[in-house]
N, C-alpha and C positions, 0 to 999 in steps of 0.2 A: 499817516502810517510811515514809520521810519524806513529809510532805504537800507538794503543789505549789501554788503560787499560779497564778492564771490567766496572769500574765505568763510565769512559768517554763514552764508547759504549752505556751504558744504558741511558745516559742523553743527547745524541746528538739529535738535530732535525732530523726528518725522512729524509729530503733531504740530510743532511750531511752524515748520516749513509749510505744511498743508494750510494752516491758518493764514499765513502770510500771503500765499498764492492762490487762495481758494476762489478768487474772482477772476482769474485769468481766462478760464473757460466758463462761459455763462451758466450760472446755476448748476455747476458740475464740479464740486470740490474734490470728488474722488479721483479726478485726473491729477490734481496736485499731489495727492498721496502717491500715485503711481510714478509721477516724475521724481518725487523725493527718493524713491527706492532705487533710482538709477544714478544717484550721485557717485562720484564727484563730477562737477562741471567746470569747464575751463573759463567760461565767461558768460555774460548775459545772453549773447546770441545763441550759445549752446543750450541754455535753459529754454529760450524761446523755441528753438528747433525741437526740443524734447516735448514741449506742449503740443506743437503742431503734429509731431509724429504720433503722440498719444491720441489726438483727435482722429487721426486717420486709421489708427490701429484697432479701433473697435469693430464689432460686428456691424453688418448693415443696419440692424435695428438700433444699435447704440449710436451709430453715426446720425441716423434720422432723429433720435431723441436729443442729441446734442444740438443739431440744427434747430429743432423745434423749441429748444430752451431759449432761443434768442427772441427778443420782442420785435413786433412790427415797427418799422420806422414811422415816427409821428403817429403811432397807433393809440389804442385806448389806454394801454399801460402808461404811456408817456403823459397823456392828458390827466390821468389819475395820480400821477406821481409815484407809480409802482415800479419804476425801473431800478435796477441795481445802480449803485453809485457810478460804476464804470460806464454803463450804458447811458445814463443820464448825462454824464460829462461828455461822452463821445457824440451823442446826438446834438448837444448844445454847441460843440465845436464846429459842426457843419451848419449851424443855424436852423436846425430842425425844430427848435423850440420857439422860433420866431417866423413862422410861415405866414404867408398871405392866405386868405381864404381859397384862392385858386390853387395855390401850391398844396395846401392841406387836402383839398378835394382830389388832386392828382395822386397824392400819396395813398389816399384811401382806395382809389381805383386800382392802383398798382398792387397794393397789398391784397385786395380781393382777388385780382387776377392771378396772383401767385398762389394763393390758397386754393383757388379753383383748379389751376393747372397742375400744381405739384403737391398740394397739401402741406406746404412749407412756407415759412416767412422768407422774405427777401433779405438775405444776409450779405452785408458789404462792410468793409472797413471804412467807415465814414470819415475817419480822421485823415484819410488819404484822398478825399474827394471834396468837391463842392456840390451844392444842390443840383446844378445842371448835369454834372457827370453822374450823380447818383440816379437821376431820372433816366439818363441815356443808357446806363448800364442795366437798369431794370427792364427797359423795353427790349434791349438786345438779348438779355438772358431769358426773356419769356419765349424766345424761339428755341431754347434748349430742349433736348430730350430730358426726361426725369433723371437719367444717369448722368448726363452732362451737368445738370443743375446741382446735383449732390456734390459732384467734383468741384464745381465753382464755389459752392457754399463752404466746403471744407478748406479750400484755398483761402477764402476770405477770413475764415475763423483763425487760420494760422497767422494771417496778417494782424488781425485784432489781438491775438495772444502775444505776438511779438511786442507790440507797443505797450501792452499792459505789463509785460515782464520788465521792459525797460523803465517803466514808471516806478517799479518797485525796487530797483537795484541802483547802487551807486556806480556811476560810470567808471570804467577802468582807467587808471592813470595813463597818460599819453606815453610815458616812458618809465622804466624802473628807476627807483631812487638811486641817485648817483650817476645815472647814464647821461651822456652828452645829449643836449637837445637836438632834435632832428631839424635840419634846415629844409623848408618847403617853400614853394612859390605857387601863385595862382596860375593855372594854365588857361587854355582857351575856354571862354565862357560866353554865355548870352542869356538874355531873358526876354520875355514878351508875353503874348496872349495866344492861346490855342483854342481850337474848336469854336470859333466865332461863327455862329450860324446866320448868314446874311441872305435875305431874300428880297429881291427888288422887282417891282412891277413897272413896266414902261407904259404909261397911259397917254402918251402924247398923240397916239393915233387910235381910231376905233378898234383896230386889231392889236391887242395887247401883246407885249413880249415880256418874258420873265428871265431872271437870273437867280439861280439857287446854288449858293456857294458856302462851303466851309473854309474859313480863313485862319491861317496861323502866321503870326509875325514874331520874329526873333531879332532883337537888336544886339549889336556888339559895339564895344567902345571902352571908354575909360571907367570901368566899374570896380576897379581894385579896392578902393576905400570901403565900398559897401560890403565886400566880402571879408576884408581883413580887420576893419575897425567898426563895422556897423554904421558907417557914415553914408546916409542916403541923399546927401546934398546933390541937387540937380538931376536926380534920377526920375525918369518918367514912370508913373504908376502903371501897372499892367491894366488896371481898370480904365485908365485914360487911353491906353492902346485900343481896348475894345471900343470905347465910345468914338474914337477917331475913325476907326474902320467904318462904322455905321455912318458917321457924319460925312466923311469924304465920299462914300458911295453914292450919296444923294446926287451930286453933280459930276463926280469923277469916274463912276462906273458906267461908262457909256458904250464901251465896246468889249474887247477881250479881257479876260482876267489877267493875262500877262501885262497888258498896258496898265491896268489898274494896280498891279504889283509895283510897277515903276513909280506910279503916282504916290503910293503909300510910302515907298522907301525915300523918295525925295522929301516928303513931309517929315518923316521921323528923323532923318539926318539933319534937316534944317532946323527943326524945332526942339530936338532933344539935345540939351547942352553937352552931354557926354557921349552921345551916339555918333559913331563914325561910319557905320554901315549897318545894313539890315537884310533880312531874308524874309520874303513873303511867299507862303505856300498855300496852294488852293486845291480844293476838290470841288469841281462843279458838276452837279447832277444835271443830266440831259433830260429834257422834256420834249414831247411831241404834242401836236394839237389833237384833241379828240375829234373824230368825225361827227358831223351833224347833218343829217339829211344828204349824205353823199359829199359834203364839202367840209374842209377843216374849220373848226369852230374858232371864233375870234378871241375867246377868253376862257376856254376850258382846255385843260392839259392833262396828259398822262405821263408819268415818269418812265424813262427808258432805262435800259440796263447799263450801257457803258458810261463811265465818268470821264470828264475832261480834267486832268491834273496839270498843275504848273508850279514851278519854283523859280522865283526871281530873286537874285542876289545883287547887291550893288552898294555904292557909296554915294548915291545921289547924282553922280555924273556918268559913270560907266556901269553897265549891267551885264550879268550873264543870265540867260533864260533857258530853262528846260521845261518842255511841255510833255504831256503824256496821255495815255488811255489806261483806264483801270476797270476791272470787273466787267470785261467783255467776254461772255461765255459763248464759245463757238464749238461746233461739232459737225462732223460728217460721218455718215453711216457706212461708207465704203471708200474705196480708193485710198487706202492706207495700209501699211504693213510694217512688220519689224522682223527682219530675217537677216541671216549672214553674220550675226554678231558672235563675239567670242563666247566659248562655252568652257566651263571647267567643272570640277567635282561638286560645286555648290550651285550650279545652274539647273533650275527646274522649269524655267519658262519655255514653252514650245515656240517655234517659229510660226509666223503667220504672214500671209500675203493679203489678208482681207480682214480688217478690224474696224471698230469704231474709234475715231480719233477725236478727242474732246479736250479742251483746255480753257482756262480762264486767263485771258490775255492781260498782262501788264506790260506796257510799252512806255518808253520815254525817249526823247530826242533833243538834240541841240541844233542850233541854227548857224548858217554861214553868213547871214546878214543881220544888221542891227534892228531893222524895223520891218520884219515880214508881216504879212497879214496872218496873224496867229490863228484866228478862228477859221479862216479858209484853209490854212495848212492842216489844222486838226481834222477838218471835214475831209480833206483829201487823203490823209493817212487812214482814217476810218474807212473810207470807200475803197481804198486800195486793199485793206485787209478783207473786206467783203468780197472783192473781185477775185483775189488771188488765192485765198485759202481753199476754195472749192475747185480751182481750175487745173489741178495737177494730182498725179499719184504721189503720195507722200511715203517715201521709204523710211522715214523716221521723223520725229518732231524736230530734230536738228536740221534735217533737209528742208522742212517747211519754214523754220525760222530764217534760214538763209534766203530762201526764195522770197519770203515776205519782205525782208530787209532790202534785198536787191530791188524789188519792185517799188518800195517806198522811195529809195534814193533816186531811182530812175524818174519817177513821176513828180517828186517834190524837190525842186531845185534849191529851195531855201534850207533844206535839212542837211547837216554835216554828217551826223551819225545817229543811229537808232539802236536802242537796247530793247530786248524782249525777255520776258520771264514767262515760261510755259509750264505750269504744273500739269502733269498728266492726270486727267479725270477718267480713271479706268472704268470701262464698261465690260464686265466679265460675263461670258455666256453661262447661263444658269443651267445646271444639270437636271433636266426633267426626266431623264431615262429611268431614274429610280422610282418614278411614279408611273412608268409604262408609257411615257409620252416622248416623242421626238422633239427636238428644238432646232429647226432649220434656220438658225441665226435670227430669231425674232424676240426672244426673251433674255434680258440681260440684268445683272445686278450692278447698279451704279455704286462703286466702291470708293469711299472718300479717303481712307488712310490704310497703309502708308502710300505715298505716291512719289513718282519721279518728278524731278524739276530740271528743265532744260533752259539755260540762260545764255545770252551772248549779245555782243555788239556787232552790227554790220556797219562798216565805215567806208567812206570814200578814200581811195588811194591818193 
């Protein structure tokens, strides 16, 4: 199909415009006619935005019909060759036409789960994903409410529409005819591999240990020729980065993720001809042993809530290390208030001296020494949060942030400074009086949005 310039697009008869863009929204050419009636457009991005707006602008029934017009990924339509040309090309771009039997079975399970839960197909812009991230996104979105999933599907439909519009249009010239060429240069850049799921079992003793880690490696260096001239000479493939992480973990992941990060960086700087430095980021899931007949089991585990995070950056000789805690949900049902704050004509919040205080802790810290015991320090920070959060009356989340930071720096001599991010997880007293019932501080609505966020560093002087 020929590409259109913006000028051609804006001057086409409506019927020809509709015919050209009929496949932008799956099996829904009437949206192309709607977009045609809103011309002129400035560029291809404006056309794509118009299709995304049209998809969202329908009634709830029309939105559901549009979502249901999309095929299941690797579903029966794909096997029978009944996909639209656009969908067939897109699914092939993500390798969905070349699945292993296990991958195909997994797609069928996910498709069935989607239809059971939402009555909808799983819609995702596959051209922006690989198989692994498509699977991960489906599992995550299965936790949505139906309303959240409709919103997610419409967002993905907008992404799909954008790429389909760009496929049908001639790119705009970089500069008007006769204009002086713009001088540009390559700025900061890196590349690597993300979301490498690494799980290691330590079997050298009857009592097993495990490490469950997501790894991201980003390399920096002399990569200019690859960007400006398409010259990939001496570049390490990101697939090699993934394989290296698994291979080095066999003998190199023996202790903390921070130490393993240094091990990875030394390797990539030494072996990558154009690599001068690298960054290794980790999210380590914490596990505890299952109890068995009153004692911890040797090889059965249950995943815990907080995560151990770390980012290691270095040139192979010197390193900077930042460790952290993420997704630690803490709450106390009393000993907290919010009073004495500024009030103006827009203030509606009443003062309180007794409330539920809840937050999901994100913390990160830097070190004063080069080789601390990273795992012991993480455990010490975690225990400090457990000890200090309940031990005081909190006048505000800011007050608690400072108190926690002060306690961490007092107990953990190896830490230089610590950052906290505390989103308020509001618990609002539910009005039962309208039902003729009192509510003596026992029934609350746990409200997710919108929420306050309190953040700050506590540092040594």
